[in-house]
Backbone as JSON Lines, residues from 0, in Angstrom:
{"i":0,"aa":"M","n":[9.66,23.01,24.4],"ca":[10.95,22.97,23.73],"c":[10.74,22.67,22.24]}
{"i":1,"aa":"P","n":[11.36,23.43,21.36],"ca":[11.2,23.21,19.91],"c":[11.67,21.81,19.49]}
{"i":2,"aa":"K","n":[11.05,21.32,18.43],"ca":[11.35,19.98,17.92],"c":[11.73,20.06,16.45]}
{"i":3,"aa":"T","n":[12.27,18.93,15.94],"ca":[12.65,18.82,14.53],"c":[11.86,17.69,13.88]}
{"i":4,"aa":"I","n":[11.31,17.98,12.73],"ca":[10.6,16.99,11.93],"c":[11.55,16.49,10.85]}
{"i":5,"aa":"L","n":[11.71,15.18,10.75],"ca":[12.52,14.57,9.69],"c":[11.62,13.61,8.92]}
{"i":6,"aa":"Q","n":[11.6,13.75,7.61],"ca":[10.79,12.86,6.77],"c":[11.55,12.53,5.5]}
{"i":7,"aa":"K","n":[11.32,11.32,5.01],"ca":[11.81,10.9,3.69],"c":[10.61,10.36,2.94]}
{"i":8,"aa":"V","n":[10.45,10.83,1.7],"ca":[9.32,10.4,0.88],"c":[9.84,10.07,-0.52]}
{"i":9,"aa":"L","n":[9.5,8.91,-1.02],"ca":[9.92,8.49,-2.35],"c":[8.84,8.83,-3.36]}
{"i":10,"aa":"F","n":[9.22,9.5,-4.43],"ca":[8.33,9.82,-5.53],"c":[8.79,9.01,-6.74]}
{"i":11,"aa":"K","n":[8.01,8.02,-7.1],"ca":[8.37,7.1,-8.19],"c":[8.28,7.79,-9.55]}
{"i":12,"aa":"N","n":[9.25,7.47,-10.41],"ca":[9.27,7.96,-11.79],"c":[9.11,9.48,-11.87]}
{"i":13,"aa":"T","n":[9.82,10.17,-11.02],"ca":[9.73,11.63,-10.94],"c":[11.14,12.21,-10.82]}
{"i":14,"aa":"R","n":[11.39,13.26,-11.57],"ca":[12.69,13.94,-11.51],"c":[12.67,14.99,-10.4]}
{"i":15,"aa":"P","n":[13.82,15.26,-9.77],"ca":[13.89,16.27,-8.72],"c":[13.37,17.64,-9.16]}
{"i":16,"aa":"M","n":[13.64,18.04,-10.4],"ca":[13.22,19.36,-10.87],"c":[11.7,19.5,-10.84]}
{"i":17,"aa":"V","n":[10.99,18.41,-11.1],"ca":[9.53,18.45,-11.08],"c":[9.04,18.8,-9.68]}
{"i":18,"aa":"L","n":[9.61,18.15,-8.66],"ca":[9.22,18.43,-7.27],"c":[9.65,19.83,-6.85]}
{"i":19,"aa":"Y","n":[10.82,20.25,-7.28],"ca":[11.3,21.6,-6.97],"c":[10.3,22.63,-7.49]}
{"i":20,"aa":"E","n":[9.85,22.45,-8.72],"ca":[8.92,23.39,-9.32],"c":[7.54,23.33,-8.65]}
{"i":21,"aa":"L","n":[7.1,22.15,-8.23],"ca":[5.82,22.05,-7.52],"c":[5.84,22.92,-6.26]}
{"i":22,"aa":"Y","n":[6.99,23.01,-5.62],"ca":[7.09,23.8,-4.4],"c":[7.38,25.28,-4.69]}
{"i":23,"aa":"M","n":[8.28,25.54,-5.6],"ca":[8.78,26.91,-5.79],"c":[8.0,27.76,-6.8]}
{"i":24,"aa":"D","n":[7.24,27.16,-7.68],"ca":[6.45,27.91,-8.65],"c":[5.12,28.28,-7.98]}
{"i":25,"aa":"S","n":[4.86,29.57,-7.82],"ca":[3.67,30.03,-7.1],"c":[2.38,29.43,-7.62]}
{"i":26,"aa":"S","n":[2.19,29.43,-8.94],"ca":[0.93,28.94,-9.49],"c":[0.81,27.42,-9.35]}
{"i":27,"aa":"M","n":[1.9,26.68,-9.52],"ca":[1.85,25.23,-9.34],"c":[1.63,24.88,-7.87]}
{"i":28,"aa":"H","n":[2.33,25.59,-6.98],"ca":[2.18,25.37,-5.53],"c":[0.71,25.55,-5.14]}
{"i":29,"aa":"A","n":[0.11,26.65,-5.61],"ca":[-1.28,26.94,-5.28],"c":[-2.22,25.89,-5.89]}
{"i":30,"aa":"A","n":[-1.97,25.49,-7.12],"ca":[-2.84,24.52,-7.78],"c":[-2.83,23.17,-7.06]}
{"i":31,"aa":"V","n":[-1.65,22.73,-6.64],"ca":[-1.53,21.41,-6.03],"c":[-2.02,21.41,-4.58]}
{"i":32,"aa":"T","n":[-1.77,22.5,-3.84],"ca":[-2.21,22.54,-2.44],"c":[-3.63,23.06,-2.29]}
{"i":33,"aa":"G","n":[-4.14,23.74,-3.32],"ca":[-5.48,24.29,-3.25],"c":[-5.57,25.57,-2.44]}
{"i":34,"aa":"A","n":[-4.43,26.23,-2.21],"ca":[-4.41,27.46,-1.41],"c":[-3.45,28.47,-2.06]}
{"i":35,"aa":"P","n":[-3.75,29.76,-1.94],"ca":[-2.9,30.79,-2.54],"c":[-1.45,30.73,-2.06]}
{"i":36,"aa":"A","n":[-0.53,31.0,-3.0],"ca":[0.9,31.03,-2.69],"c":[1.58,32.1,-3.52]}
{"i":37,"aa":"L","n":[2.54,32.76,-2.93],"ca":[3.36,33.75,-3.63],"c":[4.81,33.48,-3.21]}
{"i":38,"aa":"I","n":[5.62,32.96,-4.15],"ca":[6.95,32.47,-3.8],"c":[7.99,33.08,-4.73]}
{"i":39,"aa":"S","n":[8.94,33.78,-4.16],"ca":[10.06,34.31,-4.93],"c":[10.97,33.15,-5.32]}
{"i":40,"aa":"G","n":[11.52,33.21,-6.5],"ca":[12.42,32.17,-6.96],"c":[13.89,32.48,-6.7]}
{"i":41,"aa":"R","n":[14.15,33.5,-5.87],"ca":[15.55,33.86,-5.64],"c":[15.92,33.76,-4.16]}
{"i":42,"aa":"T","n":[17.17,33.47,-3.91],"ca":[17.69,33.45,-2.55],"c":[17.54,34.85,-1.96]}
{"i":43,"aa":"G","n":[17.03,34.92,-0.75],"ca":[16.78,36.19,-0.09],"c":[15.37,36.71,-0.31]}
{"i":44,"aa":"G","n":[14.65,36.11,-1.27],"ca":[13.29,36.53,-1.57],"c":[12.3,35.98,-0.56]}
{"i":45,"aa":"N","n":[11.16,36.64,-0.45],"ca":[10.12,36.23,0.49],"c":[9.15,35.26,-0.16]}
{"i":46,"aa":"Y","n":[8.39,34.57,0.68],"ca":[7.34,33.7,0.19],"c":[6.2,33.71,1.19]}
{"i":47,"aa":"S","n":[5.03,33.36,0.73],"ca":[3.9,33.06,1.6],"c":[3.12,31.94,0.94]}
{"i":48,"aa":"A","n":[2.53,31.09,1.75],"ca":[1.75,29.97,1.22],"c":[0.53,29.76,2.1]}
{"i":49,"aa":"H","n":[-0.4,29.03,1.55],"ca":[-1.66,28.75,2.24],"c":[-2.35,30.03,2.67]}
{"i":50,"aa":"G","n":[-2.43,30.96,1.71],"ca":[-3.14,32.21,1.94],"c":[-2.49,33.09,3.01]}
{"i":51,"aa":"G","n":[-1.18,32.95,3.19],"ca":[-0.46,33.75,4.17],"c":[-0.28,33.06,5.51]}
{"i":52,"aa":"Y","n":[-0.78,31.84,5.65],"ca":[-0.61,31.09,6.9],"c":[0.87,30.87,7.19]}
{"i":53,"aa":"M","n":[1.63,30.52,6.14],"ca":[3.08,30.33,6.27],"c":[3.77,31.48,5.54]}
{"i":54,"aa":"K","n":[4.77,32.03,6.21],"ca":[5.56,33.11,5.59],"c":[7.01,32.91,5.96]}
{"i":55,"aa":"G","n":[7.88,33.46,5.12],"ca":[9.29,33.39,5.44],"c":[10.13,33.92,4.29]}
{"i":56,"aa":"R","n":[11.38,33.47,4.31],"ca":[12.35,33.94,3.33],"c":[13.16,32.76,2.83]}
{"i":57,"aa":"N","n":[13.52,32.82,1.54],"ca":[14.4,31.8,0.96],"c":[15.82,32.06,1.43]}
{"i":58,"aa":"L","n":[16.37,31.15,2.2],"ca":[17.73,31.32,2.72],"c":[18.78,30.78,1.76]}
{"i":59,"aa":"Q","n":[18.44,29.69,1.07],"ca":[19.34,29.12,0.07],"c":[18.52,28.31,-0.92]}
{"i":60,"aa":"L","n":[18.81,28.49,-2.21],"ca":[18.14,27.74,-3.26],"c":[19.17,27.19,-4.23]}
{"i":61,"aa":"I","n":[19.09,25.9,-4.5],"ca":[19.86,25.28,-5.57],"c":[18.82,24.62,-6.46]}
{"i":62,"aa":"R","n":[18.61,25.22,-7.61],"ca":[17.53,24.82,-8.51],"c":[17.53,23.32,-8.77]}
{"i":63,"aa":"G","n":[16.39,22.7,-8.51],"ca":[16.22,21.28,-8.74],"c":[16.82,20.38,-7.68]}
{"i":64,"aa":"R","n":[17.37,20.97,-6.61],"ca":[18.07,20.15,-5.63],"c":[17.78,20.5,-4.17]}
{"i":65,"aa":"L","n":[17.79,21.81,-3.84],"ca":[17.75,22.2,-2.43],"c":[16.93,23.47,-2.23]}
{"i":66,"aa":"I","n":[16.09,23.45,-1.18],"ca":[15.33,24.62,-0.76],"c":[15.54,24.77,0.74]}
{"i":67,"aa":"V","n":[16.02,25.93,1.16],"ca":[16.17,26.23,2.59],"c":[15.42,27.53,2.84]}
{"i":68,"aa":"Q","n":[14.48,27.5,3.78],"ca":[13.66,28.68,4.06],"c":[13.5,28.89,5.56]}
{"i":69,"aa":"S","n":[13.37,30.16,5.94],"ca":[12.85,30.45,7.27],"c":[11.35,30.24,7.15]}
{"i":70,"aa":"W","n":[10.71,29.86,8.24],"ca":[9.31,29.45,8.17],"c":[8.62,29.88,9.45]}
{"i":71,"aa":"H","n":[7.49,30.56,9.31],"ca":[6.75,31.03,10.48],"c":[5.26,30.97,10.16]}
{"i":72,"aa":"A","n":[4.49,30.34,11.02],"ca":[3.04,30.24,10.83],"c":[2.34,31.41,11.51]}
{"i":73,"aa":"S","n":[1.27,31.87,10.91],"ca":[0.57,33.06,11.41],"c":[-0.06,32.85,12.78]}
{"i":74,"aa":"D","n":[-0.33,31.6,13.16],"ca":[-0.94,31.37,14.47],"c":[0.07,31.07,15.58]}
{"i":75,"aa":"W","n":[1.36,31.17,15.27],"ca":[2.37,31.0,16.31],"c":[2.41,32.25,17.16]}
{"i":76,"aa":"P","n":[2.87,32.14,18.41],"ca":[3.01,33.34,19.25],"c":[3.94,34.36,18.58]}
{"i":77,"aa":"A","n":[3.64,35.63,18.78],"ca":[4.42,36.71,18.15],"c":[5.9,36.61,18.46]}
{"i":78,"aa":"D","n":[6.24,36.12,19.64],"ca":[7.66,36.04,20.03],"c":[8.32,34.72,19.64]}
{"i":79,"aa":"A","n":[7.6,33.84,18.94],"ca":[8.17,32.56,18.51],"c":[9.25,32.8,17.45]}
{"i":80,"aa":"V","n":[10.35,32.09,17.6],"ca":[11.45,32.17,16.64],"c":[11.06,31.42,15.37]}
{"i":81,"aa":"D","n":[11.47,31.93,14.22],"ca":[11.21,31.24,12.96],"c":[11.82,29.85,12.99]}
{"i":82,"aa":"S","n":[11.13,28.9,12.37],"ca":[11.72,27.57,12.19],"c":[12.5,27.59,10.87]}
{"i":83,"aa":"T","n":[13.28,26.54,10.65],"ca":[14.06,26.42,9.42],"c":[13.59,25.17,8.69]}
{"i":84,"aa":"F","n":[13.25,25.35,7.42],"ca":[12.75,24.3,6.56],"c":[13.82,23.97,5.53]}
{"i":85,"aa":"I","n":[14.17,22.69,5.42],"ca":[15.16,22.25,4.44],"c":[14.55,21.11,3.64]}
{"i":86,"aa":"L","n":[14.56,21.25,2.33],"ca":[14.07,20.23,1.43],"c":[15.2,19.87,0.47]}
{"i":87,"aa":"L","n":[15.68,18.63,0.54],"ca":[16.73,18.13,-0.34],"c":[16.11,17.08,-1.24]}
{"i":88,"aa":"L","n":[16.34,17.22,-2.55],"ca":[15.78,16.31,-3.54],"c":[16.91,15.49,-4.14]}
{"i":89,"aa":"E","n":[16.82,14.17,-3.98],"ca":[17.9,13.27,-4.4],"c":[17.4,12.3,-5.47]}
{"i":90,"aa":"Q","n":[18.05,12.33,-6.63],"ca":[17.72,11.4,-7.71],"c":[18.16,10.0,-7.32]}
{"i":91,"aa":"K","n":[17.24,9.04,-7.46],"ca":[17.51,7.63,-7.17],"c":[17.02,6.82,-8.36]}
{"i":92,"aa":"G","n":[17.87,6.67,-9.38],"ca":[17.44,5.99,-10.6],"c":[16.37,6.82,-11.29]}
{"i":93,"aa":"Q","n":[15.18,6.24,-11.5],"ca":[14.06,6.95,-12.12],"c":[13.22,7.72,-11.09]}
{"i":94,"aa":"D","n":[13.54,7.56,-9.81],"ca":[12.75,8.12,-8.73],"c":[13.47,9.29,-8.07]}
{"i":95,"aa":"T","n":[12.74,10.01,-7.22],"ca":[13.33,11.07,-6.41],"c":[13.0,10.8,-4.95]}
{"i":96,"aa":"L","n":[14.04,10.83,-4.13],"ca":[13.87,10.71,-2.68],"c":[13.91,12.11,-2.1]}
{"i":97,"aa":"L","n":[12.81,12.51,-1.49],"ca":[12.69,13.82,-0.87],"c":[13.09,13.68,0.6]}
{"i":98,"aa":"H","n":[14.02,14.52,1.03],"ca":[14.44,14.57,2.43],"c":[13.95,15.89,3.0]}
{"i":99,"aa":"L","n":[13.15,15.84,4.05],"ca":[12.67,17.04,4.71],"c":[13.27,17.13,6.11]}
{"i":100,"aa":"C","n":[13.76,18.3,6.45],"ca":[14.16,18.62,7.82],"c":[13.5,19.94,8.16]}
{"i":101,"aa":"H","n":[12.61,19.93,9.12],"ca":[11.92,21.15,9.55],"c":[12.29,21.34,11.01]}
{"i":102,"aa":"A","n":[13.26,22.2,11.25],"ca":[13.86,22.37,12.58],"c":[13.26,23.55,13.34]}
{"i":103,"aa":"H","n":[13.3,23.43,14.64],"ca":[12.87,24.48,15.57],"c":[11.37,24.74,15.46]}
{"i":104,"aa":"V","n":[10.59,23.66,15.36],"ca":[9.13,23.76,15.33],"c":[8.64,23.84,16.77]}
{"i":105,"aa":"P","n":[7.82,24.84,17.1],"ca":[7.32,24.93,18.48],"c":[6.64,23.63,18.91]}
{"i":106,"aa":"D","n":[6.89,23.22,20.13],"ca":[6.41,21.95,20.66],"c":[4.92,21.74,20.42]}
{"i":107,"aa":"G","n":[4.11,22.72,20.69],"ca":[2.67,22.58,20.54],"c":[2.21,22.49,19.09]}
{"i":108,"aa":"E","n":[3.08,22.79,18.15],"ca":[2.74,22.77,16.72],"c":[3.28,21.53,16.0]}
{"i":109,"aa":"Y","n":[4.14,20.79,16.68],"ca":[4.88,19.69,16.07],"c":[3.98,18.66,15.36]}
{"i":110,"aa":"E","n":[3.03,18.08,16.07],"ca":[2.21,17.01,15.49],"c":[1.41,17.51,14.29]}
{"i":111,"aa":"G","n":[0.81,18.69,14.4],"ca":[0.01,19.24,13.31],"c":[0.84,19.5,12.06]}
{"i":112,"aa":"I","n":[2.03,20.06,12.25],"ca":[2.89,20.36,11.1],"c":[3.46,19.07,10.51]}
{"i":113,"aa":"K","n":[3.85,18.15,11.37],"ca":[4.37,16.86,10.89],"c":[3.34,16.17,10.0]}
{"i":114,"aa":"E","n":[2.1,16.09,10.44],"ca":[1.04,15.5,9.63],"c":[0.7,16.37,8.44]}
{"i":115,"aa":"G","n":[0.77,17.69,8.63],"ca":[0.43,18.63,7.57],"c":[1.29,18.46,6.33]}
{"i":116,"aa":"W","n":[2.57,18.12,6.51],"ca":[3.43,17.9,5.34],"c":[2.86,16.78,4.48]}
{"i":117,"aa":"H","n":[2.38,15.72,5.11],"ca":[1.79,14.61,4.35],"c":[0.43,15.0,3.76]}
{"i":118,"aa":"T","n":[-0.41,15.61,4.58],"ca":[-1.77,15.94,4.17],"c":[-1.82,17.01,3.08]}
{"i":119,"aa":"Y","n":[-1.03,18.07,3.23],"ca":[-1.11,19.21,2.33],"c":[-0.06,19.23,1.23]}
{"i":120,"aa":"Y","n":[0.95,18.36,1.34],"ca":[2.01,18.35,0.32],"c":[2.22,16.98,-0.29]}
{"i":121,"aa":"W","n":[2.76,16.03,0.43],"ca":[3.2,14.78,-0.2],"c":[2.05,14.02,-0.84]}
{"i":122,"aa":"K","n":[0.91,13.87,-0.18],"ca":[-0.23,13.15,-0.78],"c":[-0.79,13.91,-1.99]}
{"i":123,"aa":"P","n":[-1.04,15.23,-1.89],"ca":[-1.49,15.95,-3.09],"c":[-0.49,15.93,-4.23]}
{"i":124,"aa":"W","n":[0.82,16.0,-3.9],"ca":[1.83,15.93,-4.95],"c":[1.73,14.6,-5.68]}
{"i":125,"aa":"K","n":[1.63,13.51,-4.94],"ca":[1.54,12.18,-5.58],"c":[0.29,12.07,-6.43]}
{"i":126,"aa":"K","n":[-0.82,12.59,-5.95],"ca":[-2.07,12.57,-6.71],"c":[-1.92,13.39,-7.99]}
{"i":127,"aa":"Y","n":[-1.34,14.58,-7.89],"ca":[-1.12,15.46,-9.04],"c":[-0.2,14.78,-10.07]}
{"i":128,"aa":"L","n":[0.89,14.22,-9.6],"ca":[1.85,13.58,-10.5],"c":[1.24,12.36,-11.19]}
{"i":129,"aa":"S","n":[0.45,11.6,-10.46],"ca":[-0.21,10.43,-11.04],"c":[-1.19,10.86,-12.14]}
{"i":130,"aa":"A","n":[-1.96,11.91,-11.88],"ca":[-2.91,12.41,-12.87],"c":[-2.18,12.96,-14.09]}
{"i":131,"aa":"A","n":[-1.07,13.66,-13.86],"ca":[-0.29,14.22,-14.98],"c":[0.29,13.11,-15.84]}
{"i":132,"aa":"K","n":[0.78,12.05,-15.22],"ca":[1.33,10.93,-15.97],"c":[0.26,10.21,-16.76]}
{"i":133,"aa":"A","n":[-0.92,10.07,-16.17],"ca":[-2.03,9.42,-16.87],"c":[-2.45,10.24,-18.08]}
{"i":134,"aa":"A","n":[-2.47,11.56,-17.92],"ca":[-2.85,12.44,-19.03],"c":[-1.81,12.37,-20.15]}
{"i":135,"aa":"K","n":[-0.53,12.28,-19.79],"ca":[0.53,12.18,-20.8],"c":[0.44,10.86,-21.56]}
{"i":136,"aa":"K","n":[0.08,9.79,-20.86],"ca":[-0.07,8.49,-21.52],"c":[-1.2,8.54,-22.54]}
{"i":137,"aa":"K","n":[-2.28,9.2,-22.17],"ca":[-3.44,9.32,-23.08],"c":[-3.08,10.07,-24.35]}
{"i":138,"aa":"T","n":[-2.25,11.13,-24.2],"ca":[-1.91,11.95,-25.35],"c":[-0.68,11.42,-26.09]}
{"i":139,"aa":"G","n":[0.0,10.44,-25.47],"ca":[1.19,9.87,-26.1],"c":[2.45,10.65,-25.82]}
{"i":140,"aa":"S","n":[2.39,11.65,-24.93],"ca":[3.58,12.41,-24.57],"c":[4.42,11.57,-23.61]}
{"i":141,"aa":"P","n":[5.75,11.81,-23.59],"ca":[6.59,11.08,-22.65],"c":[6.24,11.47,-21.21]}
{"i":142,"aa":"A","n":[6.25,10.51,-20.3],"ca":[5.93,10.78,-18.89],"c":[7.04,11.58,-18.24]}
{"i":143,"aa":"G","n":[6.68,12.45,-17.26],"ca":[7.63,13.33,-16.56],"c":[8.2,12.68,-15.4]}
């Protein structure tokens, strides 16, 4: 039976638009995850990430706030229904609270995908943002 993954992750001293761009900008997505990505920036556009492992379509986009995508992994059974991925970015003072809802994940894929969000996205994002802030401090630029 399909399952739903719910996660909340706080990104300190980060604006929602920064996180939106980390996910939606193909070159930034690839740089931070270390895997090829091709992502359309428009509703109805297609995307692929992790060298084609994940594919789908942008169902709804609100720049800097909301990403809704159909999501299908290449190793899922051919008859598996696409899952739905929702990423809501909420400004909380100087921080951003990321809300993830990944619905209709095949039962056998649940644990791997649940951990995968942390391993391949949230931890690398935090590492990337920390390095970017450190570099800005060195050059005297305002932190993002």
